C-alpha positions as CSV (number, residue, x, y, z in Angstrom):
1,X,3.6,-22.0,22.4
2,X,3.3,-23.2,26.0
3,X,6.7,-24.3,27.7
4,X,7.4,-27.8,28.2
5,X,8.6,-28.9,32.3
6,X,11.3,-29.8,30.9
7,X,12.0,-27.0,28.6
8,X,11.9,-25.2,31.7
9,X,14.2,-26.7,34.1
10,X,16.9,-26.8,30.9
11,X,15.9,-22.6,31.0
12,X,16.8,-22.6,34.4
13,X,20.6,-24.6,33.6
14,X,21.3,-22.5,30.7
15,X,20.0,-19.0,31.6
16,X,22.0,-17.8,33.8
17,X,25.7,-19.0,31.1
18,X,24.3,-18.1,27.7
19,X,23.1,-15.0,25.8
20,X,19.0,-14.6,24.8
21,X,20.0,-14.9,21.2
22,X,21.7,-18.0,21.7
23,X,18.3,-19.5,24.0
24,X,16.4,-18.6,21.0
25,X,18.2,-21.1,18.4
26,X,18.6,-24.1,20.8
27,X,14.5,-23.7,21.9
28,X,13.4,-22.5,18.5
29,X,11.7,-19.8,20.2
30,X,12.0,-16.3,20.2
31,X,14.0,-14.3,21.6
32,X,11.3,-11.9,23.8
33,X,9.7,-15.2,23.8
34,X,12.9,-16.5,26.6
35,X,13.6,-12.8,28.4
36,X,9.3,-13.4,29.0
37,X,9.8,-16.9,30.1
38,X,13.0,-16.0,32.3
39,X,11.3,-13.4,33.4
40,X,8.1,-15.2,35.3
41,X,10.9,-18.1,37.4
42,X,12.7,-15.4,38.7
43,X,16.0,-15.6,36.6
44,X,18.9,-13.8,36.0
45,X,22.0,-13.9,33.4
46,X,26.1,-14.6,35.9
47,X,28.8,-13.3,35.1
48,X,30.4,-16.1,37.4
49,X,28.5,-18.5,35.9
50,X,30.6,-18.0,32.2
51,X,28.1,-15.7,31.0
52,X,29.4,-12.6,28.7
53,X,27.3,-9.1,27.3
54,X,28.3,-10.9,23.6
55,X,29.2,-7.3,21.2
56,X,26.0,-7.2,18.8
57,X,27.8,-4.2,16.7
58,X,31.0,-4.3,14.4
59,X,32.3,-0.6,14.2
60,X,34.9,-1.7,12.0
61,X,36.2,1.7,10.9
62,X,37.0,3.4,7.8
63,X,40.1,3.7,6.8
64,X,42.1,7.0,4.5
65,X,42.5,4.2,2.0
66,X,38.7,3.1,1.6
67,X,37.4,6.3,1.9
68,X,40.0,8.0,-1.2
69,X,38.6,4.4,-3.2
70,X,36.0,5.1,-2.6
71,X,35.1,8.6,-3.8
72,X,37.4,7.9,-7.1
73,X,34.4,4.7,-7.5
74,X,31.4,5.9,-7.0
75,X,30.0,8.1,-9.0
76,X,30.9,5.3,-12.1
77,X,30.4,2.2,-10.8
78,X,27.7,0.2,-8.6
79,X,27.5,0.0,-4.4
80,X,28.5,-3.8,-4.8
81,X,31.2,-3.4,-7.9
82,X,33.1,-1.4,-5.6
83,X,31.8,-3.4,-2.1
84,X,33.8,-6.3,-4.2
85,X,37.1,-4.1,-4.5
86,X,37.0,-2.6,-0.7
87,X,35.9,-5.9,1.0
88,X,32.7,-4.4,2.2
89,X,29.4,-4.0,1.7
90,X,26.9,-2.5,-0.5
91,X,24.8,-1.5,2.6
92,X,27.7,0.1,4.4
93,X,29.1,2.0,1.2
94,X,25.7,4.1,0.2
95,X,25.5,5.1,3.7
96,X,30.0,6.0,3.9
97,X,28.9,8.1,-0.2
98,X,25.6,9.5,1.8
99,X,27.0,10.7,4.8
100,X,30.6,12.0,2.0
101,X,27.7,14.1,-0.2
102,X,28.8,11.7,-2.7
103,X,26.4,11.5,-6.1
104,X,26.5,9.3,-9.2
105,X,26.9,11.5,-12.6
106,X,25.5,10.5,-16.0
107,X,27.9,11.6,-19.2
108,X,26.4,13.1,-21.8
109,X,27.3,11.3,-25.0
110,X,26.7,12.5,-28.4
111,X,23.4,11.3,-29.1
112,X,22.4,13.0,-25.9
113,X,24.0,16.1,-27.4
114,X,21.9,16.0,-30.9
115,X,18.5,15.2,-29.8
116,X,19.3,18.6,-27.5
117,X,20.1,20.6,-30.5
118,X,16.9,19.8,-32.2
119,X,14.4,19.7,-29.0
120,X,15.7,23.3,-27.5
121,X,14.2,25.9,-29.8
122,X,10.5,24.2,-29.1
123,X,9.8,21.7,-26.1
124,X,10.2,22.8,-22.9
125,X,12.9,22.3,-20.4
126,X,10.5,20.0,-18.3
127,X,9.8,18.3,-21.0
128,X,13.2,17.9,-22.3
129,X,14.1,16.9,-18.5
130,X,11.8,14.1,-18.6
131,X,13.1,12.7,-23.1
132,X,17.1,13.2,-22.1
133,X,15.9,11.4,-18.2
134,X,17.6,14.2,-16.7
135,X,17.2,17.2,-14.5
136,X,16.1,20.9,-15.7
137,X,19.3,22.1,-13.7
138,X,21.7,19.1,-15.4
139,X,19.2,20.5,-19.4
140,X,20.0,24.1,-18.7
141,X,23.5,24.0,-17.8
142,X,24.1,21.6,-21.3
143,X,22.9,24.3,-23.1
144,X,24.5,26.9,-21.7
145,X,28.0,24.7,-22.0
146,X,26.9,24.0,-25.7
147,X,26.4,27.2,-26.7
148,X,22.6,26.8,-27.9
149,X,20.9,29.8,-29.3
150,X,17.7,31.0,-27.5
151,X,14.9,28.8,-27.6
152,X,11.9,31.4,-27.4
153,X,13.1,33.7,-30.9
154,X,10.9,36.5,-31.2
155,X,7.3,35.9,-33.3
156,X,8.2,38.6,-36.6
157,X,5.3,40.7,-38.7
158,X,5.1,38.1,-40.8
159,X,3.8,35.0,-38.2
160,X,1.8,36.8,-37.1
161,X,-0.1,38.0,-40.1
162,X,0.2,33.7,-40.6
163,X,-1.0,33.1,-37.5
164,X,-4.2,35.4,-38.0
165,X,-4.5,34.4,-41.6
166,X,-4.9,30.8,-40.1
167,X,-6.4,30.3,-37.1
168,X,-9.6,30.9,-37.2
169,X,-10.0,27.6,-39.8
170,X,-7.0,25.6,-39.2
171,X,-5.2,23.2,-36.4
172,X,-3.3,24.0,-34.0
173,X,-0.6,21.5,-34.5
174,X,0.0,22.5,-38.2
175,X,0.4,25.8,-37.9
176,X,3.0,25.4,-35.6
177,X,4.0,22.0,-38.1
178,X,4.8,24.9,-40.4
179,X,6.4,27.7,-38.5
180,X,7.6,25.6,-36.5
181,X,6.9,26.0,-33.2
182,X,5.0,24.3,-30.7
183,X,1.9,23.4,-30.0
184,X,1.4,25.6,-26.6
185,X,3.5,28.0,-27.9
186,X,1.0,28.9,-30.8
187,X,-2.0,29.2,-28.7
188,X,-0.6,31.7,-26.0
189,X,0.0,33.5,-29.4
190,X,-3.5,33.6,-30.4
191,X,-4.5,33.6,-26.4
192,X,-2.5,37.4,-26.6
193,X,-4.2,38.2,-29.8
194,X,-7.5,38.0,-28.9
195,X,-7.9,35.2,-31.8
196,X,-10.1,32.2,-31.2
197,X,-10.6,28.8,-33.3
198,X,-13.9,29.0,-35.1
199,X,-13.2,25.4,-36.1
200,X,-16.1,22.9,-36.0
201,X,-16.0,19.7,-34.6
202,X,-16.5,17.3,-37.1
203,X,-17.9,13.3,-36.3
204,X,-14.6,11.8,-36.9
205,X,-13.2,14.4,-33.7
206,X,-16.5,13.1,-32.1
207,X,-15.2,9.9,-32.5
208,X,-11.5,10.0,-31.5
209,X,-13.1,12.2,-28.0
210,X,-14.8,9.6,-26.3
211,X,-12.7,7.2,-27.1
212,X,-9.7,8.7,-26.1
213,X,-12.3,10.9,-23.0
214,X,-11.9,7.8,-20.4
215,X,-8.3,6.6,-20.9
216,X,-6.5,10.3,-21.2
217,X,-6.5,13.5,-19.9
218,X,-7.6,16.8,-22.2
219,X,-4.7,17.8,-22.1
220,X,-3.8,14.7,-23.8
221,X,-7.0,15.0,-26.2
222,X,-6.2,18.0,-27.5
223,X,-2.6,17.3,-28.0
224,X,-4.0,14.6,-30.8
225,X,-6.9,16.6,-31.6
226,X,-4.1,19.9,-32.5
227,X,-7.3,22.0,-29.9
228,X,-6.5,23.5,-27.0
229,X,-7.7,21.6,-23.8
230,X,-10.5,23.8,-22.9
231,X,-12.3,23.7,-26.2
232,X,-11.7,19.3,-25.6
233,X,-13.5,20.3,-22.0
234,X,-16.7,22.2,-23.0
235,X,-16.8,19.9,-26.3
236,X,-17.1,16.7,-23.3
237,X,-19.3,18.4,-22.0
238,X,-21.2,19.6,-24.6
239,X,-21.7,15.7,-25.8
240,X,-22.5,14.5,-22.1
241,X,-19.3,12.9,-21.1
242,X,-18.5,12.5,-17.6
243,X,-15.9,10.5,-15.8
244,X,-17.7,9.7,-12.7
245,X,-18.7,5.9,-12.8
246,X,-21.3,5.5,-10.4
247,X,-22.2,2.1,-8.7
248,X,-24.8,-0.5,-10.2
249,X,-27.3,-2.6,-7.5
250,X,-25.4,-5.0,-9.8
251,X,-21.9,-4.6,-8.1
252,X,-23.0,-3.7,-5.1
253,X,-25.4,-6.6,-4.8
254,X,-22.0,-8.5,-5.9
255,X,-20.1,-6.4,-2.8
256,X,-22.4,-7.7,-0.2
257,X,-22.7,-11.3,-1.5
258,X,-17.9,-11.6,-1.4
259,X,-16.2,-9.4,1.4
260,X,-16.9,-11.9,4.0
261,X,-15.5,-14.9,2.3
262,X,-13.0,-13.0,-0.8
263,X,-9.9,-10.3,-0.5
264,X,-10.7,-6.7,-1.9
265,X,-8.2,-7.8,-5.0
266,X,-10.8,-10.4,-6.1
267,X,-13.8,-8.6,-5.5
268,X,-12.1,-6.1,-7.7
269,X,-11.8,-8.2,-10.5
270,X,-15.1,-9.6,-10.7
271,X,-16.8,-6.5,-10.3
272,X,-14.0,-4.5,-13.0
273,X,-13.2,-2.0,-11.0
274,X,-10.1,-0.5,-9.3
275,X,-8.9,-1.4,-5.3
276,X,-8.6,1.4,-4.4
277,X,-12.3,1.8,-5.6
278,X,-13.8,-0.9,-3.4
279,X,-11.5,-0.7,-1.0
280,X,-13.5,3.0,-0.5
281,X,-17.0,1.9,-1.3
282,X,-16.5,-0.4,1.7
283,X,-15.4,2.0,3.9
284,X,-18.8,4.5,3.2
285,X,-20.9,1.3,3.6
286,X,-19.2,1.0,6.2
287,X,-19.0,-2.4,6.1
288,X,-16.8,-4.8,8.6
289,X,-14.9,-9.0,8.6
290,X,-16.8,-10.6,11.5
291,X,-14.6,-14.2,10.8
292,X,-12.7,-14.8,13.9
293,X,-10.0,-17.1,14.3
294,X,-10.4,-20.3,16.4
295,X,-8.1,-22.3,18.8
296,X,-7.9,-24.8,15.5
297,X,-6.4,-22.6,12.7
298,X,-4.6,-21.0,15.7
299,X,-2.9,-24.6,16.0
300,X,-2.9,-25.6,12.5
301,X,-1.1,-22.2,12.1
302,X,1.3,-22.2,15.6
303,X,2.4,-26.0,13.9
304,X,3.2,-25.1,9.8
305,X,4.3,-21.3,10.4
306,X,8.1,-23.0,10.1
307,X,7.3,-25.3,7.3
308,X,5.1,-23.7,4.8
309,X,4.4,-20.4,3.6
310,X,1.5,-17.7,4.4
311,X,0.3,-18.6,1.3
312,X,-0.2,-22.7,1.4
313,X,-1.1,-22.3,5.1
314,X,-3.5,-19.6,3.9
315,X,-4.7,-22.4,0.8
316,X,-4.8,-24.8,4.0
317,X,-7.5,-23.0,6.5
318,X,-9.6,-20.5,3.3
319,X,-8.7,-17.8,5.0
320,X,-6.8,-14.6,2.6
321,X,-2.8,-13.9,2.5
322,X,-2.8,-11.1,4.3
323,X,-5.3,-12.5,7.9
324,X,-2.4,-15.2,8.0
325,X,0.4,-12.6,7.7
326,X,-1.4,-10.7,10.0
327,X,-2.2,-13.3,12.4
328,X,1.8,-14.9,12.6
329,X,2.8,-11.6,13.2
330,X,-0.1,-11.0,16.6
331,X,1.0,-14.8,17.6
332,X,4.9,-13.5,16.9
333,X,5.8,-16.4,15.2
334,X,8.7,-16.2,13.4
335,X,9.8,-18.0,10.3
336,X,14.2,-19.0,11.2
337,X,15.8,-19.8,8.9
338,X,18.7,-22.0,9.9
339,X,22.1,-22.5,8.0
340,X,22.4,-26.5,6.9
341,X,25.8,-28.5,7.1
342,X,25.5,-28.4,3.6
343,X,25.0,-24.8,2.5
344,X,28.2,-23.9,5.1
345,X,29.6,-26.7,3.2
346,X,29.4,-25.2,-0.2
347,X,29.7,-21.9,1.1
348,X,33.2,-22.7,2.8
349,X,34.1,-23.9,-0.7
350,X,32.7,-21.4,-3.0
351,X,32.8,-18.4,-1.2
352,X,36.5,-17.4,-1.5
353,X,36.6,-17.8,-5.0
354,X,33.3,-16.7,-6.8
355,X,31.0,-13.5,-6.1
356,X,28.5,-12.9,-3.3
357,X,25.5,-12.5,-6.0
358,X,26.4,-15.8,-7.3
359,X,26.2,-17.8,-3.7
360,X,23.5,-15.6,-2.4
361,X,21.2,-17.1,-5.8
362,X,22.5,-20.8,-5.7
363,X,21.2,-20.8,-2.0
364,X,18.6,-19.2,-2.5
365,X,19.5,-16.3,0.0
366,X,20.1,-12.9,0.2
367,X,23.6,-11.2,-0.4
368,X,23.8,-9.7,3.0
369,X,23.1,-12.9,5.0
370,X,25.4,-14.6,3.3
371,X,28.3,-11.7,3.8
372,X,27.5,-11.9,7.2
373,X,27.9,-16.2,7.5
374,X,30.9,-16.2,5.4
375,X,31.9,-13.0,8.3
376,X,31.5,-15.1,11.4
377,X,32.8,-18.4,10.3
378,X,36.5,-15.7,9.0
379,X,36.0,-17.4,5.3
380,X,37.9,-14.3,2.9
381,X,38.1,-13.8,-0.3
382,X,40.9,-14.5,-2.4
383,X,44.0,-12.4,-3.1
384,X,43.3,-13.7,-6.8
385,X,39.8,-13.2,-6.8
386,X,40.8,-9.8,-5.6
387,X,43.3,-9.5,-7.8
388,X,41.3,-10.5,-11.4
389,X,37.4,-8.4,-10.6
390,X,39.7,-5.2,-10.0
391,X,41.8,-6.1,-13.3
392,X,38.2,-5.9,-14.8
393,X,37.1,-1.9,-13.7
394,X,40.5,-0.4,-14.2
395,X,40.2,0.9,-17.7
396,X,36.4,1.5,-17.3
397,X,37.1,3.6,-14.2
398,X,40.2,5.4,-16.2
399,X,38.7,6.3,-18.8
400,X,35.3,7.3,-16.9
401,X,37.5,9.4,-14.5
402,X,39.8,11.1,-16.8
403,X,35.8,12.4,-18.5
404,X,34.8,13.6,-15.7
405,X,37.6,15.5,-15.0
406,X,37.0,17.5,-17.7
407,X,33.5,18.0,-17.7
408,X,34.5,19.7,-13.8
409,X,37.3,22.0,-15.6
410,X,34.4,23.0,-17.7
411,X,32.2,24.3,-15.5
């Protein structure tokens, strides 16, 4: 968007006095656009004319009291909840917690302990970690704390004789239930003893294999059929099953027809393949889009980019959203959502007595944007509102902290 003569004349007057950010808002342009135009005309900032270099960073150091509060609250509360008490942004709280090495600690419930006692003798630590949504080290520490017995009891002569007698003609799953061990433990012991399962494949098992082969891996199919993964793999080869899905001539023809004017997602839905499959085929065939932007389309984009979304502009121009967005970035078009008088009045009225999240939802802006605007306007939460928030956390906070102290003392 070219600068008019009136804008250039006004820029020559205002540039020595005001910072580039303020000039960008006045002219409705980007900061780099203002700086480039000033450079073309040889303009400079003049402190004698009233220019003062803006301080973009407001360094607000953490006090000892705030650090102690953060150490006490962080393990059991979210960053948003702590931000209401300490009066800092959630981003600042997360950054300080990272510097202090603080971590969230999930307490063990009675239900978790009961599950761990029941499953530990029969499941691997990695499987337990997925089931209980915890780390392997957490599982091992809890096992030691609860005094759970060794999870791998030695095989008795009775179990080995039972395995030798029934392994040839019985499912590993049935033997595992009978002996109270995992399927993998049964297969590993049989392999060490040199046993082989000579059980023939039934028609029902073949049907299940054909149905699940393209959806699951060999280990998952083996677990459902009560066989080992090697048996499933060999049987799938005999049945001629293959996961390689080759492109047909009709699919390639459809790709060539749609690609110049359609997105990869649309082509994938039409052909019945994944987005990555379509993208890989396009690269393999060396296809390129040569749909250049003309001057008319660029003018429409510059005119509408402030008042319309990229999706709406894409529908008007008949182009994909990614193409319009990429062109906007190339032209350095920035969507600036200015604060209206109505929004500022709403913020001044409700910010002192309500949560930042509620105000952000009402104004359809981010929490950080609302918090920063309130800071610039000098609006703060009332003491009554902050005390009401603190009272909600005190009882829960004390109970959680005492429980964690007991846990660390036991460890």
